[in-house]
C-alpha positions in Angstrom: 127.1 85.2 60.2 128.3 87.9 62.7 129.8 91.0 60.9 133.4 91.8 61.7 134.7 95.3 62.4 138.0 96.4 61.2 139.7 99.7 60.6 139.7 100.7 56.9 142.8 100.8 54.9 143.5 103.2 52.1 144.3 100.4 49.7 140.8 98.9 49.9 138.8 102.1 49.4 140.3 105.6 49.2 137.6 107.3 51.2 137.3 104.6 53.8 139.5 106.3 56.3 137.7 109.6 56.0 134.3 107.8 56.3 135.6 106.0 59.4 136.7 109.3 61.0 133.6 111.2 60.1 131.4 108.4 61.5 133.3 108.6 64.8 132.9 112.3 64.9 129.2 112.0 64.4 128.9 109.3 67.0 130.9 111.5 69.5 128.7 114.5 68.9 125.5 112.4 69.4 126.8 111.0 72.7 128.0 114.2 74.2 126.6 114.6 77.7 128.0 118.1 78.5 126.2 120.3 76.1 125.8 123.9 77.1 122.2 125.2 77.3 121.0 127.4 74.4 122.7 130.8 74.5 125.6 129.6 76.6 129.1 128.4 75.9 131.2 125.8 77.9 134.4 126.9 79.5 137.1 124.7 80.9 139.7 126.2 83.3 142.4 124.9 85.5 142.1 125.9 89.2 144.5 125.5 92.0 143.2 122.8 94.4 142.8 125.3 97.3 140.6 127.6 95.1 138.5 124.6 93.9 138.0 123.5 97.5 136.9 127.0 98.6 134.6 127.2 95.6 132.9 123.9 96.5 132.5 125.0 100.1 131.1 128.4 99.2 128.6 126.7 96.9 127.4 124.4 99.7 127.2 127.2 102.2 125.2 129.4 99.8 123.0 126.5 98.6 124.2 127.4 95.2 126.4 125.9 92.4 130.0 126.6 91.5 128.7 127.8 88.1 126.4 130.3 89.7 129.2 131.7 91.9 131.7 131.9 89.0 129.1 133.6 86.8 128.3 136.1 89.5 131.9 136.9 90.1 132.7 137.2 86.4 129.7 139.5 85.9 130.8 141.7 88.8 134.4 141.9 87.7 133.7 142.5 84.0 131.2 145.2 84.9 134.0 146.8 87.0 136.5 146.5 84.2 134.2 147.9 81.5 132.2 150.4 83.5 134.6 151.3 86.3 135.9 154.8 87.2 139.2 154.2 85.3 137.4 153.4 82.0 138.3 155.9 79.3 135.8 156.8 76.5 
């Protein structure tokens, strides 16, 4: 006999809904494809289309990746902000 799947209801078993939700969370975590490498964090941003296009073109022209370019720009800008001539203290 083929098992049937149905969403749990609270009337059948009080913890069934929680069990169902936790199972889906576990399944989602196991199937994630976009995990950041060890020591890194993922960041999602919204870019204007023209900036995105320029970024992709720059990555191709530099035989690089968009991630590499963004990280380099962030490192340069954050160094300037935190260690620039206008930094007090």
